[in-house]
C-alpha positions in Angstrom: -20.7 10.6 -13.4 -17.8 8.8 -11.4 -17.9 11.7 -8.9 -21.3 10.6 -7.7 -20.6 6.9 -7.8 -19.4 4.5 -5.1 -16.0 4.4 -6.6 -15.8 8.2 -6.7 -16.7 8.3 -3.1 -14.0 5.7 -2.1 -11.4 7.7 -4.1 -12.4 11.0 -2.3 -12.5 9.7 1.1 -9.4 7.4 0.9 -11.7 4.5 1.8 -9.3 1.9 0.3 -6.4 2.9 2.5 -8.8 3.0 5.5 -9.8 -0.6 4.7 -6.2 -1.8 4.4 -5.3 -0.2 7.9 -8.4 -1.9 9.5 -7.3 -5.3 8.0 -3.8 -4.9 9.4 -5.1 -4.0 12.8 -7.4 -7.0 12.7 -4.6 -9.3 11.6 -2.4 -7.9 14.5 -5.1 -8.5 17.1 -5.7 -12.1 15.7 -2.1 -13.1 15.9 -0.6 -11.0 18.8 -3.7 -10.5 20.8 -6.2 -7.9 21.6 -4.4 -6.1 24.4 -1.0 -5.3 25.7 0.5 -7.2 28.7 3.1 -4.9 29.8 2.1 -2.4 32.5 4.4 0.6 31.9 4.5 2.6 28.7 8.2 1.6 27.9 7.3 -2.0 28.1 4.1 -1.4 25.9 6.3 0.3 23.3 8.6 -2.6 23.2 5.8 -5.1 22.9 4.2 -3.3 20.0 7.5 -3.0 18.3 8.1 -6.8 18.7 4.6 -7.5 17.4 5.0 -5.3 14.4 8.3 -6.9 13.6 6.8 -10.4 13.9 3.9 -9.4 11.5 6.3 -7.8 9.0 8.4 -11.0 8.9 5.3 -13.0 8.4 4.1 -10.8 5.6 7.5 -10.6 3.9 8.0 -14.4 4.1 7.7 -16.3 0.9 4.5 -18.4 0.7 4.4 -21.4 -1.3 1.9 -21.6 -4.2 -0.5 -24.4 -3.9 -2.0 -25.8 -7.0 -5.0 -28.1 -6.9 -4.6 -31.3 -8.7 -6.9 -33.9 -9.8 -6.2 -37.2 -8.0 -6.0 -40.3 -10.2 -8.6 -42.8 -9.1 -7.8 -46.6 -9.8 
């Protein structure tokens, strides 16, 4: 039954991995920008390498865990 279900389709086509890649590309474009600024291919390669390094640092940075607290009212 799973072979005909949506989950089965996602496993067969590798949809989960595709979704992760699309999310990563969207994050790159939102933070770094939608286009390259360098004009030659060597500069573009460097620009992409720096952008990827920045994203990797951001993803690997430890994030604080925020906990919602009730405020005491007097």
